C-alpha positions in Angstrom: 0.0 0.0 0.0 1.4 3.4 -1.0 0.4 6.3 1.2 1.3 10.0 0.7 1.5 12.6 3.4 1.4 16.0 1.9 2.0 19.7 2.8 4.7 19.4 5.4 5.2 22.6 7.3 8.1 24.7 6.0 10.8 26.5 7.8 10.6 30.3 8.4 12.7 30.7 5.2 10.2 28.7 3.2 12.4 25.6 2.9 11.4 22.0 3.3 11.4 21.2 7.1 11.3 17.4 6.8 14.2 16.2 8.9 17.2 14.4 7.5 17.2 10.6 7.7 18.9 9.1 10.8 19.9 5.4 10.9 20.4 3.2 14.0 20.6 -0.7 14.1 19.2 -1.0 10.6 16.2 1.3 11.4 15.9 4.7 9.7 13.8 7.6 10.9 12.7 11.0 9.6 10.2 13.5 11.0 8.0 16.3 9.8 4.9 18.4 10.6 2.0 17.7 8.2 -1.2 19.6 7.4 -4.0 17.7 9.0 -6.3 18.6 6.0 -4.3 16.2 3.8 -4.3 13.3 6.3 -4.8 9.9 4.5 -7.7 7.9 5.9 -6.3 4.4 5.2 -3.3 4.1 7.5 -3.2 0.8 9.3 -3.3 1.0 13.1 -3.0 -2.7 14.1 0.6 -2.5 15.2 -0.4 -0.5 18.2 -0.3 -2.9 21.2 -3.2 -1.2 23.0 -6.5 -0.3 21.5 -7.4 3.3 20.8 -10.6 4.2 22.5 -12.3 6.9 20.5 -14.5 8.0 23.4 -11.8 8.2 26.1 -10.8 11.3 28.0 -7.6 11.5 25.8 -9.7 11.7 22.7 -12.0 14.3 24.2 -9.0 16.6 24.7 -7.7 16.0 21.2 -11.2 16.7 19.7 -11.5 19.9 21.7 -8.2 21.2 20.3 -9.2 20.3 16.8 -12.7 21.9 17.0 -11.2 25.1 18.5 -8.5 25.1 15.7 -5.9 25.4 18.4 -2.8 27.0 16.9 -0.6 25.1 19.3 -2.0 21.7 18.3 1.3 20.4 16.9 3.2 21.6 20.1 0.6 20.0 22.4 0.3 16.7 20.6 2.9 14.0 20.5 1.7 13.1 17.0 2.0 9.8 15.1 4.7 7.2 14.8 4.4 5.2 11.6 6.4 2.0 10.9 6.7 1.2 7.2 8.8 -0.7 4.6 10.1 2.3 2.7 10.0 6.1 2.7 10.6 8.5 -0.1 11.0 12.2 0.7 10.1 14.8 -2.0 11.5 18.1 -0.9 10.1 19.9 -4.0 6.5 18.8 -3.2 7.1 19.0 0.5 5.7 15.5 1.0 6.6 12.0 2.2 5.4 8.8 0.4 5.5 5.6 2.4 5.1 1.9 1.5 3.1 0.0 4.2 2.5 -3.8 3.9 -0.3 -5.8 5.3 1.9 -6.9 8.2 1.0 -6.8 12.0 4.1 -4.8 12.7 3.5 -2.0 10.1 1.3 1.1 10.4 0.6 3.5 13.2 2.6 2.3 16.2 1.8 5.3 18.4 -0.8 8.1 18.1 -3.8 6.0 17.3 -6.0 8.3 19.3 -4.7 11.4 17.4 -5.1 9.7 14.0 -8.7 8.5 14.6 -9.7 11.9 16.0 -8.2 13.8 13.0 -10.0 11.5 10.5 -13.3 11.8 12.5 -12.9 15.6 12.6 -12.2 15.9 8.8 -15.2 13.6 8.0 -17.5 15.8 10.2 -16.3 18.9 8.3 -17.0 17.3 4.9 -20.4 16.2 6.0 -21.2 19.7 7.1 -19.6 21.2 4.0 -17.4 23.4 6.1 -13.9 24.6 5.1 -11.2 22.1 6.1 -8.3 23.3 8.3 -8.6 26.9 7.3 -6.4 27.8 10.3 -3.6 25.4 9.2 -3.1 23.0 12.0 -0.2 20.6 11.7 0.5 17.2 13.4 4.0 15.8 14.0 4.6 12.5 12.2 7.7 10.3 12.6 8.4 7.6 10.1 10.4 4.5 10.9 11.5 2.0 8.3 14.2 -0.5 7.4 14.7 -4.1 6.3 12.0 -6.7 7.1 14.1 -8.3 10.0 14.8 -5.0 11.6 11.2 -3.8 11.3 9.9 -6.9 12.9 12.5 -7.0 15.6 12.3 -3.4 16.7 8.8 -2.2 15.6 6.9 -3.5 18.6 9.6 -2.5 21.1 9.5 1.1 19.7 5.7 1.0 19.8 5.6 -0.2 23.4 8.2 2.4 24.5 6.1 5.2 23.0 2.7 4.0 24.4 3.1 5.5 27.8 -0.5 6.8 28.3 -1.6 3.3 29.4 0.6 0.4 30.4 0.8 -2.3 27.8 0.3 -5.8 29.2 2.7 -8.7 28.4 -0.2 -10.6 27.0 -0.9 -7.9 24.4 2.8 -7.8 23.5 2.9 -11.6 23.1 -0.2 -11.5 20.9 1.3 -8.8 18.6 4.3 -11.0 18.3 2.1 -13.9 17.1 2.9 -16.2 20.0 -0.8 -17.3 20.3 -1.1 -18.1 16.6 -0.2 -21.7 17.3 -3.1 -22.0 19.8 -5.5 -20.2 17.4 -4.8 -22.9 14.8 -5.6 -25.6 17.2 -8.8 -23.9 18.3 -10.0 -23.1 14.8 -13.7 -23.6 14.4 -14.5 -23.6 18.2 -17.7 -21.5 18.9 -16.0 -19.7 21.8 -12.9 -18.5 19.9 -14.4 -15.1 19.0 -14.8 -14.4 22.8 -11.1 -14.8 23.7 -9.5 -11.6 24.8 -5.8 -11.2 24.1 -5.0 -8.4 26.5 -5.0 -7.9 30.2 -8.6 -7.5 31.4 -10.2 -8.1 34.8 -13.7 -8.2 33.3 -13.0 -10.6 30.4 -14.8 -13.9 31.0 -12.6 -15.7 28.6 -9.2 -14.1 28.6 -6.1 -15.8 27.2 -4.5 -15.7 30.6 -7.4 -17.8 32.1 -7.1 -20.3 29.3 -3.3 -20.7 29.8 -4.0 -21.3 33.5 -6.2 -24.2 32.5 -3.8 -25.6 30.0 -0.9 -25.2 32.5 -2.5 -27.9 34.6 -1.9 -30.4 31.8 1.7 -29.4 31.1 3.3 -32.8 31.9 6.8 -31.2 32.2 5.4 -29.1 35.0 4.2 -29.7 38.5 7.1 -32.1 39.4 9.2 -32.0 42.6 12.9 -32.9 42.4 12.1 -36.5 43.2 9.6 -36.7 40.3 6.5 -36.6 42.6 3.6 -34.3 42.0 4.1 -30.7 43.1 0.9 -28.7 42.6 2.4 -25.2 43.2 3.1 -24.4 39.6 -0.4 -25.7 38.7 -1.9 -23.1 40.9 0.3 -20.5 39.2 -0.9 -16.9 38.7 -1.9 -15.7 35.2 1.4 -13.9 34.9 3.3 -17.0 35.8 1.4 -19.1 33.3 1.9 -16.4 30.6 5.6 -16.3 31.2 5.8 -20.1 31.2 3.9 -20.3 27.9 6.0 -17.6 26.2 9.3 -19.2 27.4 8.4 -22.6 26.0 7.1 -21.1 22.8 10.2 -19.0 22.3 12.5 -22.1 22.7 10.5 -24.9 21.1 7.9 -23.3 18.9 5.6 -25.8 17.2 7.4 -29.0 18.2 6.5 -31.7 20.6 9.2 -30.4 23.0 6.7 -27.6 23.6 4.1 -29.1 26.0 1.4 -26.7 24.7 1.9 -28.0 21.2 2.3 -31.6 22.3 -1.2 -31.4 23.9 -2.9 -30.3 20.7 -4.7 -33.6 20.2 -6.3 -33.5 23.6 -6.7 -29.7 24.0 -10.3 -29.4 22.7 -11.1 -32.3 25.1 -9.7 -30.3 27.9 -12.1 -27.4 27.2 -15.1 -29.8 26.9 -14.0 -31.5 30.2 -13.9 -28.1 31.9 -17.5 -27.5 31.0 -18.5 -31.0 31.9 -16.9 -30.9 35.3 -18.2 -27.3 36.0 -21.7 -28.7 35.6 -21.1 -32.0 37.5 -19.4 -30.7 40.6 -22.6 -29.4 42.3 -24.6 -32.4 41.1 -22.1 -34.9 42.5 -22.0 -33.0 45.8 -25.8 -33.0 46.2 -25.9 -36.7 45.3 -23.4 -37.2 48.1 -25.8 -35.6 50.6 -23.8 -32.4 50.8 -25.8 -29.2 51.3 -24.1 -27.5 48.3 -26.5 -24.5 48.1 -25.6 -23.5 51.7 -21.9 -23.1 50.8 -21.0 -19.4 50.6 -18.9 -17.2 48.4 -17.9 -13.5 48.5 -16.8 -11.0 51.2 -18.7 -8.9 53.8 -22.1 -7.7 52.7 -21.5 -9.3 49.2 -21.2 -12.8 50.7 -23.9 -15.1 49.4 -24.9 -18.7 49.6 -24.3 -20.7 46.4 -28.0 -21.2 46.1 -28.6 -17.5 46.0 -26.1 -16.7 43.2 -27.7 -16.4 39.8 -24.6 -15.4 37.7 -22.4 -18.0 35.9 -25.3 -20.4 35.3 -23.8 -21.3 31.9 -20.6 -23.1 31.3 -17.4 -21.1 30.5 -16.6 -22.4 27.0 -19.6 -23.8 25.3 -22.3 -21.8 27.1 -24.3 -24.8 28.2 -27.0 -24.2 30.9 -26.1 -25.3 34.4 -28.6 -26.3 37.1 -26.5 -25.0 40.0 -23.9 -22.3 40.6 -20.3 -23.5 40.9 -17.3 -21.3 41.6 -15.0 -21.6 38.6 -12.0 -21.7 40.9 -13.2 -25.2 41.9 -12.9 -26.6 38.4 -9.1 -26.4 38.1 -8.3 -28.8 41.0 -11.0 -31.1 39.6 -9.4 -31.0 36.2 -6.0 -31.9 37.7 -7.3 -35.4 38.6 -7.1 -36.2 34.9 -3.4 -35.7 34.6 -2.5 -39.3 35.4 -4.6 -40.4 32.4 -2.2 -38.8 29.9 0.4 -40.7 27.9 2.3 -40.1 24.7 1.7 -41.5 21.3 4.4 -42.7 18.9 5.1 -39.1 17.7 5.4 -37.6 21.2 2.0 -36.0 21.3 -0.3 -36.3 24.4 -3.0 -38.9 24.3 -5.6 -40.2 26.8 -4.7 -43.7 28.2 -8.2 -43.8 29.7 -11.4 -42.0 28.6 -11.4 -38.9 30.8 -15.2 -38.4 30.7 -15.9 -42.0 31.8 -13.2 -41.7 34.5 -14.6 -38.6 36.1 -18.2 -39.9 35.8 -17.0 -43.1 37.7 -14.9 -41.4 40.4 -16.0 -37.8 40.3 -18.1 -38.2 43.5 -15.0 -39.1 45.5 -13.0 -36.2 44.1 -15.9 -33.8 44.9 -16.1 -35.2 48.4 -12.5 -34.3 49.0 -13.0 -30.8 47.6 -16.1 -30.1 49.8 -14.3 -31.4 52.9 -11.4 -29.0 52.4 -13.9 -26.1 51.8 -15.8 -27.0 55.0 -12.6 -27.2 57.0 -11.4 -23.8 55.7 -12.1 -21.3 58.5 -12.9 -18.5 56.0 -15.1 -20.8 53.8 -13.4 -19.1 50.8 -13.7 -20.9 47.5 -10.6 -19.2 46.2 -8.5 -20.1 49.2 -9.7 -23.7 49.1 -8.8 -23.9 45.4 -5.3 -22.9 46.2 -4.7 -25.4 48.9 -1.7 -27.5 47.9 -2.6 -30.3 50.3 -6.0 -30.7 48.6 -4.4 -30.8 45.1 -1.9 -33.5 46.4 -4.7 -35.5 47.9 -6.7 -35.3 44.7 -3.7 -36.4 42.6 -2.9 -39.3 44.9 -6.5 -40.5 44.9 -6.5 -40.3 41.1 -3.4 -42.4 40.9 -5.0 -45.0 43.2 -8.1 -45.2 41.0 -6.0 -45.5 37.8 -4.0 -48.4 39.4 -7.2 -50.1 40.4 -8.6 -49.9 36.9 -5.5 -51.5 35.5 -5.8 -54.6 37.8 
């Protein structure tokens, strides 16, 4: 895609003011101040690791400056940073022509708010048949380009360094670097894929961090003590810990069976179906065991409620199946862990089930749920989240699962 930026601001002597090209580590840069009236409307913004929210406080301030034709607009605005394949400067025309490819690391790396506001402002003037930029406002634009390897290597780092208005999460960075593409290929066609959020979010029901926590449970190279016994601490890892573990393994092993997340590709969709299955079955198995499940409580202070009073989360996480009873989702992960002993390797080194996991949990799930409920009842705070992080409970569940697997083999 060829894009031209016209009418760069001239010096007081009427000379072209586009800066000379500077080169560092294979990356070249130049800068100028461009008439906003000639702003192209087709510049890609995907390289920006955080989303530009057109209705935020930042954009309100930019739009106010534009609507008031603020003569200090270019001094008050940081402007745009554009990463591209090539740049040609025409001093006679006072313009810059850039070549931008359809790559995730090319386009506007910083200044997405400003760009969207300018485009929106110009469109509103055209709609109202008003003169465009009669007071000559300019916006600073910095162009960064170089060979493909340098662009890919440094583009995101430059973008992250410039995006200081809001902290960019490690998850968003990893996503921009394509580190989740491997998983997306495995998940292709799943009805929940469109709901996955690839950035840090406390409100996202199905964030990539939450999914990595689930998959981390089945990382068979993980959760081992020095003597080879089961160590649940890393299975109860935080989202940040799971993200870092995934990225490290991906960086070293990529799409090979040495990477546990790639090795589990043949059972990964089963894991998500098992999550929903177990999420529904935990309350049912507890009630069938004579446990007063609906009297269990969750929450803090005035917000504390009995399970039977909680109406949210009455559908399963992945496949949106209706549930009869509320179940804290933190309970599902320790229940999933009982399926680790069922995993083996096929001839190519990929994970496989040695025993049907659905039948196994249907057969022994009541025993596992009984252990879970006992730990919850013995927890002085009666906190589902604290119970779910209890290492002793995870170890007891694992040992009980090993016992059942051995019994089935007799």
